[in-house]
C-alpha positions in Angstrom: 25.4 5.1 2.9 25.0 8.7 4.5 21.4 10.3 5.0 21.6 12.1 2.2 22.3 9.6 -0.1 19.3 8.0 1.6 16.9 10.6 1.2 17.4 10.6 -2.6 17.1 7.1 -3.4 14.1 6.2 -1.0 11.2 5.3 -2.9 7.7 5.0 -1.5 4.8 3.0 -2.7 1.4 3.7 -1.8 -0.4 0.8 -3.0 -4.5 0.6 -2.8 -7.6 -0.4 -4.3 -11.3 0.9 -4.7 -14.6 -1.3 -5.8 -15.9 -0.4 -8.8 -20.1 -1.0 -8.8 -20.6 -4.4 -10.8 -16.8 -4.9 -12.1 -15.0 -5.7 -8.7 -11.8 -4.1 -7.5 -9.0 -1.9 -9.2 -6.3 -1.3 -7.9 -3.0 1.5 -7.8 -0.1 2.1 -7.0 1.7 5.4 -6.6 6.0 5.5 -6.5 7.3 8.5 -4.9 10.6 9.8 -3.6 11.2 10.6 -0.2 9.1 14.1 -0.6 6.2 12.5 -2.3 6.6 13.3 -5.6 5.5 11.0 -8.1 8.4 8.9 -9.9 5.7 6.1 -11.4 1.8 5.4 -11.3 0.0 2.0 -12.3 -3.5 0.7 -11.9 -5.2 -2.4 -12.8 -8.6 -3.0 -15.0 -11.4 -3.9 -12.3 -11.1 -8.0 -11.1 -14.0 -9.1 -10.0 -14.4 -13.2 -9.0 -17.2 -14.7 -10.4 -19.4 -16.8 -8.1 -18.0 -20.0 -7.8 -14.8 -17.8 -6.7 -16.8 -16.2 -4.0 -18.0 -19.7 -2.6 -14.4 -21.4 -2.8 -12.8 -18.8 -1.4 -14.9 -17.8 1.2 -13.6 -15.3 3.6 -10.2 -15.3 2.0 -11.8 -13.9 -1.4 -10.8 -10.3 -0.7 -7.2 -10.8 0.8 -6.5 -12.8 -2.5 -7.7 -10.7 -5.2 -6.3 -7.7 -3.5 -2.9 -9.2 -2.3 -2.1 -11.9 -5.1 -3.9 -10.7 -7.9 -3.7 -6.6 -7.6 -1.3 -6.0 -5.4 1.3 -8.7 -6.6 0.9 -7.5 -9.8 1.2 -3.8 -9.7 4.4 -4.1 -7.5 5.7 -7.0 -10.8 4.6 -4.4 -13.1 6.6 -1.3 -11.8 9.4 0.3 -13.2 10.3 1.4 -10.6 10.7 -0.6 -7.3 9.8 0.6 -4.0 11.8 0.0 -0.9 8.7 0.2 1.6 5.2 -0.4 0.2 2.5 1.3 2.4 -1.4 0.0 2.3 -4.3 1.3 4.2 -6.6 -2.4 4.3 -5.4 -4.9 6.3 -6.8 -7.6 3.5 -3.0 -6.2 1.9 -1.1 -7.5 4.5 -0.9 -11.0 3.1 0.9 -9.1 0.3 4.1 -9.4 2.4 4.3 -13.2 1.8 4.6 -12.2 -2.1 7.5 -9.5 -1.8 10.9 -8.4 -0.9 10.2 -5.0 0.1 9.1 -3.8 3.7 5.3 -3.4 3.9 3.4 -1.3 6.5 -0.5 -0.3 6.8 -1.0 3.3 7.7 -3.5 3.9 10.0 -4.6 7.4 12.2 -2.8 7.2 15.4 -4.8 6.6 18.4 -4.4 4.5 21.4 -5.9 1.4 20.0 -3.8 1.6 16.9 -0.8 2.0 19.1 -1.1 -1.4 20.4 -0.2 -3.3 17.2 2.4 -0.8 15.7 4.5 1.8 16.1 4.4 5.5 16.2 5.5 7.4 13.3 4.6 11.1 12.8 0.5 11.3 13.1 -0.2 8.0 12.3 0.9 4.3 13.5 2.8 1.9 10.8 1.2 -2.0 11.6 3.6 -4.5 10.2 2.9 -8.0 8.7 3.1 -10.5 12.0 5.6 -12.9 10.4 8.2 -10.5 9.2 9.4 -9.0 12.7 12.6 -8.0 11.2 10.3 -5.2 9.3 9.9 -2.6 11.9 13.3 -2.1 12.6 14.3 -1.9 8.8 11.3 0.3 8.6 12.2 2.7 11.5 15.9 2.7 9.8 14.5 3.8 6.6 11.8 6.3 7.5 14.7 8.4 9.1 14.8 10.2 5.6 11.4 11.6 6.1 10.1 14.6 7.6 8.8 13.5 11.2 5.5 15.3 10.3 5.1 13.5 7.1 1.4 12.8 6.6 1.6 8.8 4.9 -2.0 8.8 4.4 -2.1 11.8 1.9 -0.8 10.1 -1.1 -3.8 7.5 -0.8 -6.2 10.2 -1.5 -4.4 11.0 -4.6 -4.0 7.4 -5.4 -7.6 6.8 -5.1 -8.9 10.1 -6.8 -6.8 9.1 -9.9 -8.6 5.2 -10.0 -12.0 7.6 -9.6 -10.9 9.3 -12.8 -9.7 6.1 -14.8 -13.4 4.8 -14.1 -15.0 7.9 -15.0 -16.1 8.7 -11.6 -17.9 5.3 -10.4 -16.0 4.0 -8.1 -16.2 4.2 -4.5 -13.3 4.6 -2.3 
C-alpha cells in the first residue's frame, strides 16, 4: 500500500466524555479522515452509576463507566471504524483491552509526559502498558499525518458537540 493509499484510508477516532450535572457522564466519538474531516459522530445518553455501584466499584468505577460502558459502546455502534482511537483521559486507557484498534492517550508534550510515551508533533502519545506493539503500529500509521498536526483540536469539537446535545449544561 502506498503512502497516498494509506492516507486516503486512515480513519482516526477521537473519544472523550464530559460530566453532565446530576446526570453522569456522556461520551462522544468523532471519526475523521487523515485531514480531520468528520466521517461520523456518535454520542451516548448520560450514564450515571447508582450509589450501590459507587460503593462496589470504588476507584475502578470511572474507568469502568468510561471505558466499558461508554467507549466500548460507541466503538461498537460506529459504522465507520477508526484505525486509531485517541483519548485524553487516563481512565479510558482500559478501553484498549476491549478493542482491536490501536489506542493512544494524547497529552501536551512536556518533559514529564515524554517519559511515559513518545513525541508526535506538538503532543506526546501514551499507549496502554500491556500493548507494546501499539507504539510501532502507531508510528507506522501516523506517517500519513502532517508533522504539525494538532491531535487535541478534534477533542474540542467533540466536547462542544456534547455540550450542544445537553443544552450547554455539561462541564468538560
